[in-house]
Each structure stands twice: as structure tokens, then as C-alpha cells.
ZAFIRO-809291 format. One record per residue: residue in one letter; x, y, z of N, C-alpha, C, O, CB in turn. Coordinates in pm, whole numbers, plus 32768, in hexadecimal, padded with zeros to 4 digits. Glycine has a CB too. Layout:
! residues N
AXYZXYZXYZXYZXYZ...
***
This chain:
! residues 269
ME239842222C8E20E837E22A9E1BF835F2330E1F18372239FE2A883012293TE136832A2319E10382F32385E158829523CCE1B8825F2395E09382BC2365SE132827F2455E17F822524A2E20481FE24A8E22C819024CFE15481D02496TE25582702477E2E882292462E34882B924BEE32D833124BFE31C820E2380GE3B2827424FFE40082E72526E415835824BEE41F833F2446E48282B82550AE41A83CA24EEE438844B2483E4DC84412478E526842924D7E3FF84FE24C8AE4FA8453240EE58F846223E4E5C084F02416E5AE855523D3E5A18456233BRE60C84F224A7E62C854624E5E6B185552503E707850124E7E5EC85432537PE6C985DC254AE76785F92583E75385932611E6F085872659E79186CB25B1QE7E78549261AE7C384F626A7E81C853D2720E86185A0270CE7F384402699SE8108502278FE88A851227E8E8E5855D27E1E8E18580276BE8C684BE27F1RE92A85872808E9C885A6282BE9FD851D2835EA5C850027ECE9E6860028C0AE9C884BA2890EA0C842A2894EA0D83CD282FEA5C8371281AE9DD83E328F0GE9A583F427F0E97683962760E9EA83E926EDEA3783AE26A2E89883B42724QE9DA847726FAEA5C84AB26AEEAC18455269AEAE284202630EA9B851626EFAEAFD84442720EB788459273CEBA78381271FEC1583512702EB8484BD27FAAEB4B83502730EB4782B226E6EB6382A22674EBBF82602643EAD3826F26E0VEAD48311261DEB1E82FD2591EB8683132548EBB282D724E6EAF4831C2554DEBC283A725A2EC4B83C22559EC9F83702583ECF68365252CEC8784432569QECB7832925E0ED1382F1261EED0A824D25A8ED6081F82593ECEC82EE26DBAECAB82552584EC9381BC2544EC7F81C724ACECB0817E2457EC04816C2586GEC4A820D24A1EC1A825D2418EBB681FB23D9EB96819C2421ECA1828223A1GEB7A82032352EB2181B8230AEA8881A82354EA5C82112383EB68812F22F4FEA4581472360E9D7813E23B4E9EB81022441EA4E80BB2450E97880F62371EE98D811824B5E99E80DB2516E8F78094252DE8A080BA24DEE9E281412584AE8DB8047257FE853802F2596E83F80242649E87E7FF726A8E8287F9B253CVE7D380602635E7B8805A26F3E7317FF426F7E6E17FE1269BE78081212752FE7337FBE2775E6CB7F3E27A9E6DF7F162816E7337F34286BE6CA7EC32763LE6837EC42813E64E7EBB28CCE6957E2228C3E6977DDD285DE5657EBF2908DE6C97E012937E7127D692934E6947D132986E6287D4B299AE7C97D61299APE6A27CC329A0E61A7C6629D8E6077C672A6FE5C67C0C2AA2E62A7BBF29B1VE6457CDB2ACBE6177D0C2B1DE5F77D9B2B35E5DA7DD72B9DE64C7CE42B5BGE6037DC42AB5E5D37E4D2A93E62F7EB72A9DE5F47F222A8EE56A7E712AE1QE6A67EC52AAFE6FC7F212A8CE7147F1F2A13E70E7EC229C3E7617F1E2AC7AE7437FD729FEE73D80052983E7FD7FB62970E84E7FA729CCE71080D42978VE80B7F9B28FFE88F7F5E28BCE8AC7FDB282FE84E800727EEE8667E972877QE9057FF5281FE920804F27BCE9AD7FF8278CEA0C7FDF27D7E92E80FB27F7QE9A27FD226FAEA0F7F8126C8EA1D7F812629E9B87F8E25E3E9FA7EF126FCREAA37F6F25EFEAB27FA22571EA5E7F2A250DEA5E7EAF2516EB5D7FBA2550WEA1A7F8624B0E9967F48246FE9DC7EBB2435E99E7E53244BE9457FB823E5AEA477EB523F5EA437E4223C1EA827DCC241DEA867D542405EA807E512344DEAAA7E08247EEA9B7D7F24D0EA3F7D6D251BEA3D7D022558EAF77D60251EAE9F37DB2252AE9527DA9257AE8E47D3D24F8E88A7CF0251AE8F87E8B258FAE90F7D57246BE8D97D202434E8EB7C9F2416E8897C6923E1E8D27D5623F8LE9507C58242AE9857BE4243AE97D7BA624AFE9937B2D24A0E9F07BE9241BTE9687BC52523E9587B8F259DE8E07BA825D9E8BC7B512628E9B57BB325EAVE8A17BF925CDE8257C152602E7937BE025D1E75E7C0C256BE8247C9325FBAE75B7B802620E6D57B7A261FE6567BD5261AE5FD7BBB266BE6CD7B47266DFE6477C3225CEE60A7CB725DFE5727C5025CDE50E7C74260BE63D7D4E2557EE56E7BF2258DE4BF7BC32597E4B37B842614E43E7B5C2617E4807B4E251CDE4F57B60268CE4C27B652732E4C97BC1277FE4BF7BB427F9E4F77B182782LE4E37C55272EE4EC7CC727A7E47F7D18279DE4367D10273AE56D7D2927A3AE46A7D6327F3E3E67DC52821E4247E2A27C3E4967E2E2796E3CA7DFF28DFPE39E7E9227ADE3C77EF72765E43B7F5C27CAE4367F702844E33A7F422731VE49A7F8D276AE4E17FF327B8E49F808527E1E4D480D6282DE557800C276ASE427809527A3E3EA810A27E5E352810A27C6E32780A92787E430819227B5AE317814E27E0E276810A27EFE247816A278AE26581E12788E21681112899FE1F781292733E199815E26DCE16981C426EDE13A81CD275FE144812226CAPE157824E268FE11882BC26DFE077829926C7E04F82442679E14A836026A7VE02A82E62714DF8F82EA2736DF74838026F8DF9183EB272DDF6582D827F1ADF36836A267CDEEF83EB2637DE6E8404264FDE2783A62629DEF183EA25AAPDE3084612682DDCE84AB26BADD91849E263CDDC584A825CDDDE8853726FCRDCF0847D2667DC6B846225F4DC95841B2587DC5F8435251BDC2784EA25B1RDD0283B0258DDD0383422528DCB482DF2569DCAF82C125E1DD92830C24FERDC7782AE2503DC0E821D2515DC4C81AF2558DC11816925AADBDE81D62484WDCF081992528DD168120252FDDAE812E257FDE1381572546DD1280DE2499GDDAA810925F8DE3381322628DE8780B7264CDE56804C2627DE28819026A5PDF0780B12692DF74804826B1DF1F7FCB2702DECF7FDF275EDFFC8092271AGDF407F5526D1DF247ECC2705DF597E5D26D7DFC17E652696DEB17EB226FELDF247DEF26ECDF8A7D8226DFDF1D7D06266CDEA77CF52650DFC07D3B27A5WDFA47CCB264CDF677C7D25C2DFA57C0825E1E01F7BFD25DCDF917CB7251DWDF4F7B9E2607DF647B0A2634DF9C7AD325A4DF567AD0253FDEC77AB32671SE01C7AAB25ACE0507A79251DE05B79C924F7E0A3797A2535E0EF7ABA2511AE01779AF24A0E0247929247FE0A578DF2463E0B178652459DFDD791D241CTE11079472455E15579182423E1C078F424C8E200788C24D9E17B7971239FTE1BB793D2507E21779342584E1CC790525F5E20E78E22656E25879BB25AAGE15478FF25FBE10178D72685E0FC795E26CDE0AA795D2729E151785826EFRE13779C726BEE1387A36271AE0F27ABC2703E0C27ACD2693E1B67A52272CHE0E57B202762E0BE7B94270BE1137BC926F6E17F7BAE272DE06D7BE9272BVE0FF7C402688E1467CAF2641E1047D322640E09F7D542602E15E7C8C25B8AE1527D762691E12C7E1E26ACE1217E5625E7E1767E422590E1E77E8C2726AE0957E9E25D8E0627EDA2576E04E7F57259FE0037F622600DFFA7EA02548GE08D7FDC2562E05180612583E00A808D251CDFFC81072519E0AD80C625A5SDFCF804424B7DF4F808C246BDF0980362408DF427FCF23E2DF7D810D2418NDE8D805623D8DE6D7FE0238FDE937FC92332DE8E7F512315DE0F7FCB2379ADECD802222D1DF417FFE2270DFAA7FAB228CDFDD7F542246DF7F8064224DMDFC77FD5230EE03B7F592337DFF77EC42332E0147E6822E6E07C7F7023E8RDF857EC923A7DF557E3123B0DF197DE62313DF027D6E2301DECD7E332429TDF0F7E3122D1DEF07E072227DF627DA721FFDF647D3121DEDEF67E9D21AFQDFDA7E202212E0457DCC21C4E07A7D55222BE0997CE821FAE0CD7E332190LE0837D6922AFE0B17CE5230BE01E7C5C22D1E02C7BE222DAE0A47D2323F3MDFB47C9B22A3DF697C2D228ADFC87BD62216DFEE7B602214DECF7C5F2257VDFDA7C3821C6E01F7BE2211EE0AA7BBB2142E0EA7B7720F2E0337C5D2074LE0DE7BE121B5E17F7B8721D4E1617B09220EE1947A9C21F4E1F17BD3224DDE0FC7B2B226AE0D17AB722BFE09E7A3C225DE09E79CA228BE0547AEA2328RE07F7A4D21FFE03279E82198E0BE79BE212AE0A2798F20BCDF947A4B2133DE12E79CE2146E1A279DB20F5E1C8797E20E8E22C7998212BE1FD7A1D2110PE1DD78FA20C2E22F78852103E2D478A320EAE31778442112E1FE77E920B8GE31C790620B6E375793120CAE3AE79812124E42179AB2130E37B79472089VE3267996217AE36A79FE2212E35379832284E2F77931228AE2EB7ABC224DTE3CC799622DEE3E579432353E3CC798A23C1E3B47957242EE466790F235DGE3D179FC23ACE3CC7A7D244AE3877B132437E3A67B4D23CFE4857AB6247FLE3587B372467E32E7BDA2485E33D7C102505E3427BCF256DE29E7BF7246DAE3437C8D24F9E33F7CF52568E33B7D6E2535E3667D9324C8E3AD7CF325C2GE2F07DC025A8E2B37E532581E3387EB1259DE3647E91260CE21B7E8925EERE36A7EF22577E3AE7F7625A0E4357F2C2605E4617F642669E32D7FF02605PE4647EAA25D1E4E87EB3262BE57B7EEA263EE5BF7EDD26A3E4FF7E5C2631VE5997F2025D8E5F87F5E25B6E603803425AEE5A2807E25A4E6027F0C2535RE65E804E25B4E66780FC2599E70280ED2559E76D80BF2580E65B817A264CLE6CD813624D4E76781412497E79181B424A4E73982092497E77F81242409LE80F81E324BEE840825A24CAE8BA82512456E8EF81E62437E86A82792567WE8DF82D6241BE91F830223CAE93D83AA23ABE8F3840223D8E8ED82C32375RE9A583C22363E9C48449235DE9B3849122E1EA0B848C228BEA3F84572382DE95084CF22D1E932851C2229E98F856621FEE9F3857E2241E8B985832218AE97D85912192E9E085EC215AEA20868F2188EA7C86D82163E9A785F820E6RE9B4869321ECE9E487222230EA2586E822A9EA27872D230EE960879B225BGEA58867422A9EA87864E2336EA16864E23AFEA3886412424EAFA86B7235DQE9B1865B2391E95086432412E93D85A82410E940857223A1E8AF869A2406VE92785532488E90B84E024BFE86A84E124A0E82A853724DEE94084D6255CRE823848E2449E7C7846D244DE75C83E62482E7A88388249BE7D4848823FFSE6FE83CC2493E6D7833B24AFE65783232470E626837D242BE6CE83182547WE61682AC2481E5AF8267242AE57881D62463E5C881782468E5F4824F2398VE4F681C3248CE4E6813224C9E480812B245BE42281752440E4B48111257BPE4B9809E2414E4578073239FE3E5803223ECE4057FED244DE49D8005232AQE352803F23CBE31C7FFF23FEE2E87F58241FE2A47F18246FE2F3803A23E8LE32D7F4823BCE31E7E7523AFE3AF7E502395E40C7E902363E2AA7E1F2300FE3A87DDD23C2E4357D7B23B3E4157CF923B7E3F07CBA241AE4A47D892426AE4297CC0231BE4217C3A2323E47D7BDD22D7E49F7BF02262E3AC7C1F2305RE4A47B742325E5097B0A22F6E4C57AA222CAE4607A6722F0E5687ADA2359RE5407A8F223BE51D7A5421D0E55579B221DBE5C9799D21FEE5547AAA2158AE518796921C6E55A78B121D2E5ED78C8219DE62D786121B3E4FA781E214FDE63B79292160E69E79182142E718797E2189E78679AD216AE688791620C3GE6C0797E21F5E72479DB2252E7277A6D2238E7437ABE2291E7B979B02240TE7097A8D21BEE72E7B2E2192E6957B7C21F4E6617B36224CE7257B4C20A3AE6797BC421E6E6017C3B2219E5DC7CB221C9E6207CF5217BE62C7C812299LE5547CBE21F3E51A7D2621C2E4FF7D9E220EE4BA7D74226AE4B67CFF2195LE50E7E1B221DE5057E782253E4867EE3220EE49C7F2C21AEE58A7E9E2258AE4197EDB224AE3BC7F5621F9E3637FA02241E34D7F8A22B8E3607F24218CDE324800921F4E2D380682233E23B806921D4E2318059215AE32D81012235CE1CF80802233E141805021D9E0F380C421E6E08C80CD2228E0E17FC42213PE13C8139218DE0D181E0217DE047818E215AE02A8120212AE10A827520CDGE00F81EA2182DFA781E22170DF57821220BEDEFE81E12078DF8A822721E6HDFB0828320B5DF9882AF201BE03282C41FF2E08E82C92043DF30834D2005AE03F82D01F55E0BD82EF1F17E12B83571F54E1A583471F60E098831E1E9BGE0CC83DC1F7EE0FA843B1FACE135844B2041E16584B4206CE0A784821F91AE12883D02089E11783F92136E1AC841E213FE20C83FF20F8E0E0836521B9GE1A2846621A8E22F844121E1E27084E42198E2A9851A21F7E28283842194GE27A8534212BE28D85642100E33B855820D0E37184E920D2E24B85AD2133EE38185C820ABE3FE85CF2083E46B85842102E4CA854120DAE41786732064RE4588594218CE49D856121EAE46D84B321E1E4B284662224E47D85B92279AE40B8481219CE3F683BF2196E44183A7211CE47383392108E3388370217DVE450841A20B6E4A183EF2047E51183C72073E53D83562086E4B8844B1FE6KE54F84552088E5F3843020B3E61883D6211DE69083BC2121E63C84A920E1AE5C583992180E5DC833E21EAE5D982BC218BE633826A2198E5688345226CAE56982A72122E54C825820ECE5D4820A2095E5ED81912093E4E3828F20B1EE620827E204FE69D82722009E714824F204DE75E82002012E6B682E01FCEAE742828720E0E77E82562110E77C81BE216EE7D4816D218FE79182AF2130VE6FE81C72181E6D3811D21CEE6FC80C12177E753806E218DE62580F221E9AE6A580D420E7E6C38089205BE7548061205BE7737FEA205AE6A680EA1FD2QE7B880C9205BE82D80A92050E8A9807120C8E921805920B6E84581102018AE85B806A2138E871803F21D2E8437FA021B1E88B7F5121EEE7FE80A2225BCE7DB7F5F215EE7C77EF1217EE7EE7EBF20DEE7DB7E4520D9E7367ED921C7AE8187EEC206AE87F7ED02000E9157EB22041E9457E412046E8867F531F99DE94D7F162069E9C07EDA20CDE9BC7E41210FEA247E042128E9C17F38214AVE9677E1E211FE94F7DA0217BE9227D3D2125E9317CCA214DE8E47DB221F1GE8EF7D4D20B6E8AE7CDA205EE8097CC52081E7C07C68205EE9047C41207EWE7EB7D3220CBE74E7D3920EAE6FA7DA22076E72B7DE6201CE73A7D7E2196TE67E7D962099E6357DED202EE5EF7E4520B2E5E27E172124E5B77D8B1FABYE5BD7EE6207EE58E7F1D20BDE4FB7F65203CE5047F7E1FC4E6067F6F210BRE4867F722097E41A7F94202FE3B97FEC205FE3A67FD120D6E3D27F1F1FFDRE37B803E203FE31480702044E28B804A2009E26A80741F99E33380C92029IE2337FF5205AE1EE7F8C2021E14D80062005E111803E2060E1E57EE520A4PE12C800F1F78E0BD804C1F5BE04E80011F89E0587F861F90E0B780661EDAPDFDB803E1FACDF6E801F1FC8DF227F9E1F81DF2D7FC21F0CDF39808C1FB9LDEEF7F401F7DDEAB7EEA1F4CDE297F041F23DDDA7F481F64DEAE7E971F90DDE107ECA1EAEDDA27F001E78DD0A7EB71EBBDD067E3D1EC2DDB77EEA1DD7DDC9F7F011EE5DC4B7EF11F3CDC1C7E4E1F31DC2D7DF91F88DBE17F5E1F28ADBF17E411ED9DBAE7DA51EDCDC1E7D1E1EEFDC077CB31F26DB5A7D8B1E37LDC877D431EBADCFD7CDE1EFDDD137CF31F97DD1F7C891FD4DD977CFA1EB4ADD1D7D751FEDDD297D982045DCBA7D4A2093DCE47CF720E4DD357E15203CADC0F7D5B2083DBCB7D1320B0DBA57C8920BDDB5A7C572111DB9B7D39209DNDBF47C442043DBDE7BB62067DC547B9020B3DC4A7B2720F4DBC87B561FEALDCB07BC520B9DD3A7B822131DCE57BBF219BDCE47B7321FCDE0C7BCB212CKDCB97C0121A8DC927C112234DC1D7BD22261DC057BB722D7DC847C902252WDBD07BBC21FDDB737B2A2209DBA07AC72243DB897AB022B9DB517AEA2195LDBFF7A6621DEDC3D7A0D21D2DCC07A062273DCE9799C22A1DC6E7A232132ADCDD7A6C229ADD3F7A7E22F6DCEA7A582398DD1A7A392406DD7E7B2622E0GDC7E7A652376DC157A6423F7DC1779C723F2DBE379AB245DDB637ABA23E2YDC2F796823BEDC5178D323ADDCD6789423C5DCEF781C23C1DC3778B2232FRDD2878F723DFDDE578A423C2DE067865244DDE6578172459DE8B7936239CHDDB4788A24B7DDD278082531DDAD777F2514DD40775324F1DD80781E25BBPDE2A773B252CDE3E76AD2523DDB9767B253DDD96761824FEDEAA76752584RDD6076B52599DCDC766F25E3DC6F766E2555DC11761E2556DC9176E42686NDC7A76A4250FDC2876942490DC4176382436DBF2763523D7DC2776FB244BADC9775ED2436DCB1757C23E9DC6975172400DC6674BF23AADD23755523EFGDC1675042482DBDB74BE2478DBCA743C24E0DBFA74492550DBF374B82414RDB9473D724C4DB9A73522514DC31730624A2DC6E732F243FDACF72E4250CPDC38729824EFDC99722C2484DC66722823FFDBEB723123FEDC9C718724B1GDC9C721C238EDC6572002310DC11725322DDDBCA7231227EDC2E7195230CLDC0C72C42310DBA3733222D6DC137376225CDBF7738121E4DB6473BD2369MDC8273992293DCAE73F0220CDCEF738E219DDD0673B12129DD29746E2236TDD08731921CCDD4272C0215FDC8972B820E6DC8572BB206BDD8E71F321C4ADC4772B2211CDBE9729620D8DB8573252089DB277326203ADBA4723D213CVDBC2737720BEDBA773F02099DC0F741C2028DBDD74731FE0DBA574452111VDC757401200CDCF974161FBADCD573BB1F59DD0973D01EECDD8F73F82002EDC74733C1F63DC7C72D11EE2DBED73051EA5DBBC72CF1E41DC7F720A1F0FADBBE73571ED7DB3B73711E97DB2273E71E5ADAB1740C1E3BDADC73631EE9FDBA074331E45DBCC74A01DE6DC3E74601DB3DC8B74B51D87DBEC75321E24MDC6C73E81DA4DCCE73C21D52DCAC73F31CAFDD07740A1C60DCDD73241D66RDBFE74011C85DBDD74301C1ADBA874871C21DB3974751C54DBAF73F91BDDPDBC175051BFEDBAA757C1C10DB0875811C0ADAC975301BC6DBF975CF1BADRDACA75E51C58DA2B75BE1C7FDA1276501CC7DA6C76961CF6DA10751C1CFAPD991766D1CC6D94D76D11D32D94B76841DBAD93176141DE5D8A876FF1D06LD980771A1DEFD98F76FD1E88D95276B61EB9D988765C1EF8D982774E1ED6ID8A876BF1EB0D85976961EFDD82576041EC4D7DE75B21EFDD7F976FE1F11ED85E75FF1E42D83875641E35D89E750A1E6FD87F749F1EA4D82675391D9EGD92C753E1E63D98C74CD1E82D96F74D21F51D98874731F9CDA5C75041E35TD94675351F6FD9247533200CD89974C12027D89E745F2071D8F575EA2041ED83D74E31FE8D7C6747B1FF9D80D73F11FE3D7EB738E2024D74074921F85AD86473EC1F90D89A73471F53D8C073031FD1D8AF728C1FEED93573421EDCVD90273762025D9427310208CD8F573222117D90E72D02170D9EE732E20A2GD89E7382212FD820736C2195D7E9740121BDD7E9745A2169D8557312222DDD7C77410221FD76B74682257D7D374DD2252D84574E6227ED728743B22EDPD7847532220ED7F575BE2210D7FF761D2265D8357689224ED7EB761221ADVD7C675F722DAD7C176362365D87975EC2396D8D8762923C7D70C75EB23DBED873758F237ED8E0754C23C0D95F75622320D9D6756D233BD8A4748323FCVD946756522C7D99E75372269D9DE75CB223CDA5275D72216D95074D821EELD97976422247D9A2769921E6DA1F76FC2235DA65774821F2D91576EE21ADPDA3276EF22E2DA9A770F2311DB1076E122CEDB6B77202299DA9776F12383CDAF7765922DCDB7B763522A8DBA97648222BDC2376492219DB8D75C322B6VDB42765D21ACDB66769D213BDBAC76F52156DC2576F22140DB1076C520F5FDB6077702198DBBA77CC21A3DC4B77D221D3DCA0781A219FDB85780C21DAHDC5A7798221BDCDC7775228EDD3E773B21EEDDA0777C21CADCA876C7233EADD1C76DA21B2DD56768A2139DD7C773B20BADDDB77602075DCAA75EE20EDLDD12776420D4DD3077E02049DD6E78382095DD95788E2047DCA178371FF0WDD9C785E212DDDE678B2214EDE9578802173DEE478D3219FDD9578EC21B7HDEB4780D215FDF3177E12178DF5F777C20FBDFB4772420FEDF30779C2207GDEF277B5206EDF3877732023DF0976FE1FD6DF1176E71F5DDF9077582064QDECD76AC2048DEAE76202014DE5676281F91DE6C75D51F39DE6075C92086LDDF676851F81DD9A76801F2FDDE077211EF6DE2677711F35DCF176661F75TDDA877291E58DDA477931E2EDD3777E31DD1DD1E77AA1D66DE03778A1E06ADD06783B1DE2DCA3789B1DBADCB379261D97DCFC79711DD9DC54789F1E0FGDC88793E1D55DC9B79FA1CF8DC587A771D99DBE47A791DC2DBD87A0F1C15LDCC77AC71DCCDCA47B031E19DCA67B8C1DEBDCAA7BE91E3CDCDB7AE41E7AEDCA37B9F1D6ADC8F7C281D39DBFA7C741D30DBE17CEC1D2FDCC77C231CB5TDBAA7C0C1D29DB097C421D50DAC47BFB1DBADAEA7B8E1DE4DAA27C331CD4PDA5F7C391DE4DA5A7C091E6FD9FF7B891E6DD9997B731E2BDA207C7D1ED3LDA457B351ED0DA337AA31EF7D99B7A8D1F06D9637ABF1F68DA827A7D1F83HD9437A341E98D8E27A1F1EABD8C579641EC0D929791C1EBED8A97A6F1E44ED848792B1ED2D84778841EBAD85978491E4AD87277D01E4DD7D978481ED8RD851788E1DCED85D78501D48D8E878871D55D8FC78851CDBD7F3787C1CBFVD95C78B91D87D9CD78CC1D5ADA1978661D30DA1C78071D7EDA0479051DA3PDA64785A1CBADAAA77CB1CA4DB3F77B11CFFDBAC77E91CF8DAD077C01BF6VDB1A775F1D3EDBB077221D7ADBEC76A11D57DBA6763C1D4ADBAB77131E0BGDC6B76A01D47DCB076271D15DD3D762E1D6ADD7976841DAADCC576281C65PDD4E75A91D48DDE6758A1DA8DE2E75DD1D9EDE1476351D4CDE42751C1D8CRDECB75EC1E03DF05761E1E14DF45763D1D5EDF4C75F21CFDDF3B75E51E89GDF7076E51D73DF8A770E1CF8DF5676F11C83DF9E76EF1C1FDFE576FD1CEAWDEE076D91C80DE8777001C0EDE65777B1BE2DE5E77DE1C2BDE1F76D41C1DSDE53777A1B7FDE4C78181B42DDB278091B01DD9877A61ABCDEDC78471AB4DDD4D78721B1BDCDB787C1AF5DCE178AB1A34DCFF79171A02DC9678EA1B67PDCC0784119FEDCF378871979DC7879021931DC84794618CBDD1077F718FDSDC2378FD197BDBB3795F197DDBD679ED19C4DB827A4619C3DB3A791B19C8KDC747A021A0FDC857A591A48DCF37A9B1A1DDD537A501A2DDC7E7A3E1AB1KDD1D7B1F19E1DD857B4219CCDDEE7B6F1A3EDDDD7BC71A92DD6A7B90197DGDE537B241A2DDEAE7B431AAEDEB97AC61B05DF0D7AAA1B5ADE707BBF1B0CGDE3F7A7A1AD5DE6C79F21B2DDE3779C81BCEDDDD7A171BECDF0B7A011B3CADE47798D1C12DE0B797D1C99DE7279B11D05DEEA79CA1D00DDE578E01CB3GDE0B79B91D70DE3F7A091DE8DEB179A21E29DEF179C31E8DDDB77A331E5E
***
């Protein structure tokens, strides 16, 4: 799998720790950058993984067009490490999800013993804290078969580790091209500065209480040069709704929060 830690045998020290404790172990960096190994069930209850740095760096693959970087999160107001274009796209999705309260890239390595008795490890690419206190661990493969059999076996183990503590693990498939492009466009307006002058957001939301084409509602508020960034900001944060399955354009119907365009099967974005 692209940009994840391989499910590989661990050092003798790691083996001894898993032998002694049994089950899953977690390795992460404390706030001063020191590696800590702890029983997974305990770490899941007590460690704020959303606040931690990556436990290991994202690998850099030669000749790949997009390498490791940082994503500024509108949810947390901080940067999140991203290791691939596929991961950055999923960060966009989670950053826009109102049920997500925290995000981190590669904050934990999981250790476990396989059926042969060998200690294995895996570093999920993404951590997302949910509003109810549970969490999602995820990997973001660029295509369905990325990582081969090792990734499949690791996914099974990590899914079990998450289930043991009431969390979720997913291998998140790539988004449709149109949806990914629309989210990337709206993400460019996610920063609070795009809400504009005092009162502008209220006027924008009121202008689309009755669904109408994007440009019509924008011009009803004022100069599109000033108003459009606010409209896109509202679409990113869900204060307004539009179908995102087809490319955005000036006549795309826009409505209030939760509205579903009846002409689009599958509803709003």
C-alpha cells in the first residue's frame, strides 16, 4: 500500500513486548518526540492521537508527481501531515465532516502477532477523532489493489484492533474525479477569512433559502468578486448545499443546509 508502514517483522525488543502483554500494542511519539509503547486498549482510551506528530515519516517514492506535504485543517486550525494525493483527498472529506473533531497523519503504529507467531506492524495513514469520542483509523490506497496481500492482511488485523476498542478502520477508495475536483475547489475557500465582512455570510445564506442558480443568488447579494468566496466558504462548511457529483458551474443549483436537488439522483453534496 502506498505511504503506509509495511506489515513486517519487528525488532526483538518489540517481539518481547508483544509476547509479554499479548494482543495489540501501540507505538507513538509523546509530546516531546520520545517513542512510547503501550497496550493498545489502554492507549486508545487515554492518548489524544489527534494531537500527536507522525510516528514515522511518510515515504517518498521516486518519480511520483505528488509527495508528502501538509494540509491545513479547517476543523482544528492546524496542519496535518499527508503522504499522498489520495490521502490529501480523504483529508478534505473528513475535514468537511461536522462529526469529525480532530485529525492526524500516521500518529500510531500497531503491533501484533500473526498466526505464525511473528510480530507484525502497520502504520495507518489517517486518524480522525469523532465528536462522540470514538475514532477512525484509515488508509487511502490510490487504487483497489494497492499494497497487495500484505496490505489486505494488515487491514484485517487493524480492523480487529479498532473493533476491540469500539473504533473503525477503513481502506477508503478514491473519490470520483468530479467530486474530488469540486471538493478541492471548495477547500480553497475553507479558511475563515473567506466568510468576508460582518453580515455577509448571513446575507448569503438568506439569498439561497429558496434554491436558485449559484450566480443568481450571488448577484442578489452584491458584487460576485466579493460574494463568491463567501458562497464557496458556505458550501464547504455545509451552510449551503449543492450537488457535487458533477462539475460546479455558475448555474449549478444551490440551496440551504440539507437541501437535496430533486433533479440529481443521490441528492446534495
